[in-house]
Backbone as a printed PyTorch tensor [residue, N CA C, xyz], in Angstrom:
tensor([[[ 13.0540,  36.2460,  -8.3850],
         [ 12.9370,  35.2930,  -7.2960],
         [ 11.5140,  34.7270,  -7.2230]],

        [[ 10.5070,  35.6010,  -7.3620],
         [  9.1310,  35.1370,  -7.3140],
         [  8.8350,  34.2060,  -8.4850]],

        [[  9.4410,  34.5040,  -9.6250],
         [  9.2420,  33.6730, -10.8090],
         [  9.8090,  32.2650, -10.5870]],

        [[ 10.9620,  32.1630,  -9.9390],
         [ 11.5760,  30.8660,  -9.6560],
         [ 10.7260,  30.0690,  -8.6770]],

        [[ 10.1790,  30.7140,  -7.6700],
         [  9.3260,  30.0300,  -6.7000],
         [  8.0490,  29.5410,  -7.3800]],

        [[  7.4960,  30.3570,  -8.2490],
         [  6.2870,  29.9720,  -8.9640],
         [  6.5620,  28.7790,  -9.8790]],

        [[  7.6840,  28.8070, -10.5750],
         [  8.0600,  27.7080, -11.4570],
         [  8.2710,  26.4190, -10.6610]],

        [[  8.9630,  26.5170,  -9.5390],
         [  9.1810,  25.3390,  -8.6900],
         [  7.8570,  24.7960,  -8.1670]],

        [[  6.9430,  25.6710,  -7.8110],
         [  5.6310,  25.2500,  -7.3270],
         [  4.8530,  24.5150,  -8.4130]],

        [[  4.9090,  25.0240,  -9.6280],
         [  4.2150,  24.3790, -10.7420],
         [  4.8230,  23.0120, -11.0330]],

        [[  6.1250,  22.9150, -11.0370],
         [  6.7970,  21.6320, -11.2830],
         [  6.4600,  20.6360, -10.1810]],

        [[  6.4510,  21.0890,  -8.9430],
         [  6.1250,  20.2050,  -7.8230],
         [  4.6890,  19.6890,  -7.9470]],

        [[  3.7490,  20.5670,  -8.2180],
         [  2.3420,  20.1640,  -8.3550],
         [  2.1650,  19.1960,  -9.5240]],

        [[  2.8210,  19.4600, -10.6260],
         [  2.7260,  18.5700, -11.7810],
         [  3.3080,  17.1950, -11.4650]],

        [[  4.4030,  17.1490, -10.7340],
         [  5.0060,  15.8610, -10.3970],
         [  4.1060,  15.0500,  -9.4690]],

        [[  3.3600,  15.7190,  -8.6090],
         [  2.4250,  15.0180,  -7.7370],
         [  1.2260,  14.5120,  -8.5420]],

        [[  0.7160,  15.3150,  -9.4420],
         [ -0.4660,  14.9480, -10.2090],
         [ -0.1960,  13.8860, -11.2600]],

        [[  1.0080,  13.8530, -11.8030],
         [  1.3070,  12.9350, -12.8870],
         [  2.0830,  11.6970, -12.4630]],

        [[  2.0700,  11.3560, -11.1910],
         [  2.7510,  10.1420, -10.7620],
         [  1.9820,   8.9380, -11.2640]],

        [[  2.6880,   7.8940, -11.6030],
         [  2.0200,   6.7020, -12.1070],
         [  1.7170,   5.7540, -10.9530]],

        [[  0.8270,   4.8430, -11.2330],
         [  0.5020,   3.8320, -10.2480],
         [  1.6610,   2.8450, -10.1720]],

        [[  1.9130,   2.3170,  -8.9870],
         [  3.0660,   1.4410,  -8.8620],
         [  2.8050,   0.0960,  -9.5010]],

        [[  3.8680,  -0.5340,  -9.9410],
         [  3.7710,  -1.8650, -10.5310],
         [  5.1110,  -2.5640, -10.4080]],

        [[  5.0610,  -3.8810, -10.4250],
         [  6.3010,  -4.6490, -10.4680],
         [  6.0680,  -5.9390, -11.2380]],

        [[  7.1310,  -6.4340, -11.8470],
         [  7.0540,  -7.6130, -12.7040],
         [  8.0690,  -8.6470, -12.2320]],

        [[  7.6310,  -9.9040, -12.2200],
         [  8.4970, -11.0150, -11.8560],
         [  8.4840, -12.0050, -13.0000]],

        [[  9.6560, -12.4480, -13.4270],
         [  9.7760, -13.4220, -14.5020],
         [ 10.1640, -14.7570, -13.8860]],

        [[  9.3820, -15.7910, -14.1800],
         [  9.6440, -17.1340, -13.6720],
         [ 10.0850, -17.9920, -14.8400]],

        [[ 11.1950, -18.6770, -14.6690],
         [ 11.7500, -19.4910, -15.7520],
         [ 12.2350, -18.5990, -16.8770]],

        [[ 11.7710, -18.8870, -18.0890],
         [ 12.1540, -18.0840, -19.2550],
         [ 11.1550, -16.9630, -19.5370]],

        [[ 10.1820, -16.7910, -18.6690],
         [  9.1760, -15.7620, -18.8870],
         [  8.0410, -16.2840, -19.7440]],

        [[  7.1040, -15.4260, -20.0340],
         [  5.9160, -15.8170, -20.8070],
         [  6.3160, -16.3150, -22.1910]],

        [[  5.7600, -17.4500, -22.5770],
         [  6.0380, -18.0260, -23.8880],
         [  4.8650, -17.8400, -24.8430]],

        [[  3.7490, -17.3270, -24.3280],
         [  2.5610, -17.1270, -25.1540],
         [  1.8340, -15.8630, -24.7270]],

        [[  0.5670, -15.7760, -25.1090],
         [ -0.2330, -14.5920, -24.8160],
         [ -1.3980, -14.8660, -23.8790]],

        [[ -1.4710, -16.0520, -23.3070],
         [ -2.5790, -16.3910, -22.4170],
         [ -2.4010, -15.6510, -21.0940]],

        [[ -3.4530, -14.8940, -20.6960],
         [ -3.3750, -14.0820, -19.4780],
         [ -4.4760, -14.4700, -18.5050]],

        [[ -4.1180, -14.4920, -17.2200],
         [ -5.0670, -14.7260, -16.1370],
         [ -4.9170, -13.5470, -15.1820]],

        [[ -6.0430, -12.9030, -14.8420],
         [ -5.9910, -11.7050, -14.0100],
         [ -6.8680, -11.8800, -12.7740]],

        [[ -6.3560, -11.4350, -11.6120],
         [ -7.1220, -11.4520, -10.3640],
         [ -6.8120, -10.2030,  -9.5630]],

        [[ -7.7880,  -9.7810,  -8.7660],
         [ -7.5660,  -8.6620,  -7.8510],
         [ -7.0580,  -9.1920,  -6.5250]],

        [[ -6.1730,  -8.4310,  -5.8910],
         [ -5.7090,  -8.6980,  -4.5390],
         [ -6.4200,  -7.7020,  -3.6220]],

        [[ -6.8360,  -8.1540,  -2.4570],
         [ -7.6330,  -7.3190,  -1.5650],
         [ -6.8440,  -6.9940,  -0.2910]],

        [[ -6.6930,  -5.6980,  -0.0240],
         [ -5.9720,  -5.2230,   1.1510],
         [ -6.8220,  -4.2030,   1.8960]],

        [[ -6.5920,  -4.0830,   3.1790],
         [ -7.2470,  -3.0710,   4.0000],
         [ -6.2150,  -2.0950,   4.5340]],

        [[ -6.6490,  -0.9370,   4.9160],
         [ -5.8390,   0.0990,   5.5520],
         [ -4.5950,   0.4290,   4.7190]],

        [[ -4.8330,   0.8560,   3.5030],
         [ -3.7450,   1.2830,   2.6330],
         [ -2.7750,   0.1890,   2.2500]],

        [[ -3.2010,  -1.0660,   2.2920],
         [ -2.3390,  -2.1760,   1.9030],
         [ -1.6220,  -2.8410,   3.0580]],

        [[ -1.8940,  -2.4330,   4.2790],
         [ -1.1960,  -3.0010,   5.4330],
         [ -1.7270,  -4.3600,   5.8590]],

        [[ -3.0100,  -4.5990,   5.6460],
         [ -3.6180,  -5.8540,   6.0840],
         [ -4.1710,  -6.6120,   4.8760]],

        [[ -3.4880,  -7.6860,   4.4490],
         [ -3.9920,  -8.4610,   3.3130],
         [ -5.2270,  -9.2710,   3.7080]],

        [[ -6.2470,  -9.2280,   2.8690],
         [ -7.4710,  -9.9860,   3.1190],
         [ -7.5500, -11.1750,   2.1720]],

        [[ -7.2630, -10.9420,   0.9050],
         [ -7.2650, -12.0030,  -0.0970],
         [ -6.2480, -11.6910,  -1.1640]],

        [[ -5.1690, -12.4610,  -1.1940],
         [ -4.0790, -12.2120,  -2.1360],
         [ -4.0030, -13.3960,  -3.1050]],

        [[ -3.8640, -13.1000,  -4.3820],
         [ -3.8080, -14.1490,  -5.3980],
         [ -2.5260, -14.9600,  -5.2860]],

        [[ -2.5950, -16.2010,  -5.7380],
         [ -1.4390, -17.0960,  -5.7470],
         [ -0.9950, -17.2600,  -7.1910]],

        [[  0.1650, -16.7100,  -7.5170],
         [  0.6230, -16.7330,  -8.9100],
         [  0.8850, -18.1430,  -9.4190]],

        [[  1.2800, -19.0630,  -8.5630],
         [  1.5180, -20.4450,  -9.0010],
         [  0.2150, -21.1190,  -9.4040]],

        [[ -0.8600, -20.8460,  -8.6520],
         [ -2.1680, -21.3910,  -9.0200],
         [ -2.6680, -20.7520, -10.3100]],

        [[ -2.4320, -19.4640, -10.4640],
         [ -2.8710, -18.7610, -11.6610],
         [ -2.1290, -19.2600, -12.8990]],

        [[ -0.8690, -19.6470, -12.7380],
         [ -0.0610, -20.1300, -13.8590],
         [ -0.4030, -21.5660, -14.2250]],

        [[ -1.0410, -22.2870, -13.3090],
         [ -1.3840, -23.6820, -13.5780],
         [ -0.1420, -24.5420, -13.6520]],

        [[ -0.0210, -25.3270, -14.7190],
         [  1.1390, -26.2130, -14.8510],
         [  2.2720, -25.5930, -15.6670]],

        [[  2.1740, -24.3270, -15.9980],
         [  3.2210, -23.6540, -16.7870],
         [  4.4900, -23.4880, -15.9540]],

        [[  5.6220, -23.7510, -16.5590],
         [  6.9070, -23.5780, -15.8840],
         [  7.5200, -22.2210, -16.1830]],

        [[  7.1420, -21.6160, -17.2860],
         [  7.6590, -20.3120, -17.6990],
         [  6.4910, -19.3240, -17.7930]],

        [[  6.5330, -18.2890, -16.9820],
         [  5.4640, -17.2930, -16.9860],
         [  5.9750, -15.9820, -16.4010]],

        [[  5.1950, -14.9390, -16.6230],
         [  5.5250, -13.6080, -16.1230],
         [  4.3790, -13.1250, -15.2560]],

        [[  4.7270, -12.5950, -14.0730],
         [  3.7340, -12.0870, -13.1310],
         [  3.8860, -10.5700, -13.0650]],

        [[  2.7870,  -9.8650, -13.3090],
         [  2.8000,  -8.3960, -13.2730],
         [  1.7440,  -7.9500, -12.2670]],

        [[  2.1710,  -7.2870, -11.2020],
         [  1.2610,  -6.7800, -10.1830],
         [  1.3030,  -5.2660, -10.2080]],

        [[  0.1200,  -4.6480, -10.2010],
         [  0.0530,  -3.1950, -10.2940],
         [ -1.1550,  -2.6550,  -9.5610]],

        [[ -1.1020,  -1.3790,  -9.2570],
         [ -2.2870,  -0.6650,  -8.8140],
         [ -2.7390,   0.1470, -10.0180]],

        [[ -3.7700,  -0.3510, -10.6810],
         [ -4.2680,   0.2990, -11.8870],
         [ -5.0650,   1.5450, -11.5200]],

        [[ -5.4910,   2.2670, -12.5320],
         [ -6.2980,   3.4610, -12.3030],
         [ -7.5790,   3.1080, -11.5520]],

        [[ -8.2230,   2.0170, -11.9660],
         [ -9.4690,   1.5930, -11.3120],
         [ -9.1940,   1.2230,  -9.8540]],

        [[ -8.0920,   0.5070,  -9.6000],
         [ -7.7330,   0.1680,  -8.2190],
         [ -7.5080,   1.4260,  -7.3920]],

        [[ -6.8110,   2.4010,  -7.9640],
         [ -6.5590,   3.6580,  -7.2670],
         [ -7.8330,   4.4360,  -7.0170]],

        [[ -8.7520,   4.4030,  -7.9860],
         [-10.0340,   5.0810,  -7.8190],
         [-10.8440,   4.4540,  -6.6870]],

        [[-10.8800,   3.1250,  -6.6520],
         [-11.5970,   2.4280,  -5.5720],
         [-10.9660,   2.7560,  -4.2260]],

        [[ -9.6440,   2.7580,  -4.1740],
         [ -8.9420,   3.0920,  -2.9310],
         [ -9.2420,   4.5170,  -2.4900]],

        [[ -9.2870,   5.4370,  -3.4390],
         [ -9.5830,   6.8310,  -3.1200],
         [-11.0160,   6.9890,  -2.6210]],

        [[-11.9640,   6.3130,  -3.2770],
         [-13.3610,   6.4150,  -2.8810],
         [-13.6290,   5.8400,  -1.4920]],

        [[-12.8050,   4.8730,  -1.0780],
         [-12.9680,   4.2920,   0.2600],
         [-11.9970,   4.9070,   1.2630]],

        [[-11.3610,   6.0120,   0.8730],
         [-10.4030,   6.7260,   1.7280],
         [ -9.2540,   5.8300,   2.1990]],

        [[ -8.8530,   4.8660,   1.3680],
         [ -7.7230,   4.0010,   1.6760],
         [ -8.0510,   2.8490,   2.5940]],

        [[ -9.3040,   2.7230,   2.9990],
         [ -9.6740,   1.6040,   3.8660],
         [ -9.5610,   0.2940,   3.0900]],

        [[-10.0390,   0.2980,   1.8470],
         [ -9.9100,  -0.8510,   0.9530],
         [ -8.9900,  -0.4480,  -0.1850]],

        [[ -7.8740,  -1.1740,  -0.3550],
         [ -6.8670,  -0.8160,  -1.3610],
         [ -6.5170,  -2.0310,  -2.2170]],

        [[ -7.2300,  -2.2460,  -3.3060],
         [ -6.9480,  -3.4090,  -4.1460],
         [ -5.7760,  -3.1950,  -5.0990]],

        [[ -5.2000,  -4.2780,  -5.5540],
         [ -4.2200,  -4.2830,  -6.6350],
         [ -4.6330,  -5.3670,  -7.6270]],

        [[ -4.0070,  -5.3800,  -8.7850],
         [ -4.3270,  -6.3770,  -9.8180],
         [ -3.0770,  -7.1670, -10.1600]],

        [[ -3.2240,  -8.4990, -10.1970],
         [ -2.1310,  -9.3750, -10.6050],
         [ -2.5100, -10.0470, -11.9230]],

        [[ -1.6060,  -9.9790, -12.8970],
         [ -1.8160, -10.6260, -14.1900],
         [ -0.6690, -11.6000, -14.4410]],

        [[ -1.0270, -12.8430, -14.7200],
         [ -0.0300, -13.8680, -15.0590],
         [ -0.1560, -14.1460, -16.5400]],

        [[  0.9550, -13.9940, -17.2510],
         [  1.0020, -14.2790, -18.6780],
         [  1.8190, -15.5470, -18.8690]],

        [[  1.2200, -16.5310, -19.5620],
         [  1.8950, -17.8160, -19.7650],
         [  2.3300, -17.9510, -21.2150]]])
């Protein structure tokens, strides 16, 4: 019984430590037709509840009709959020045309 509890505890701790940063992808039109990328940070306060400066994917795409938008909290974004105790929580948006 103690062995099962210990194993469950180890699995639980590992699952917490190895979680990935969240991300989501949006495909507009037929999606990216090339490799040109434009990247901007989005700025949020209080764990993402209050947006301060959010990128506009249409402006980032320019005149492209087909592009892919990928928004994520990268390792660097998570590190910055951790260092500020969640007061400032940035994300990164990348538009591939």
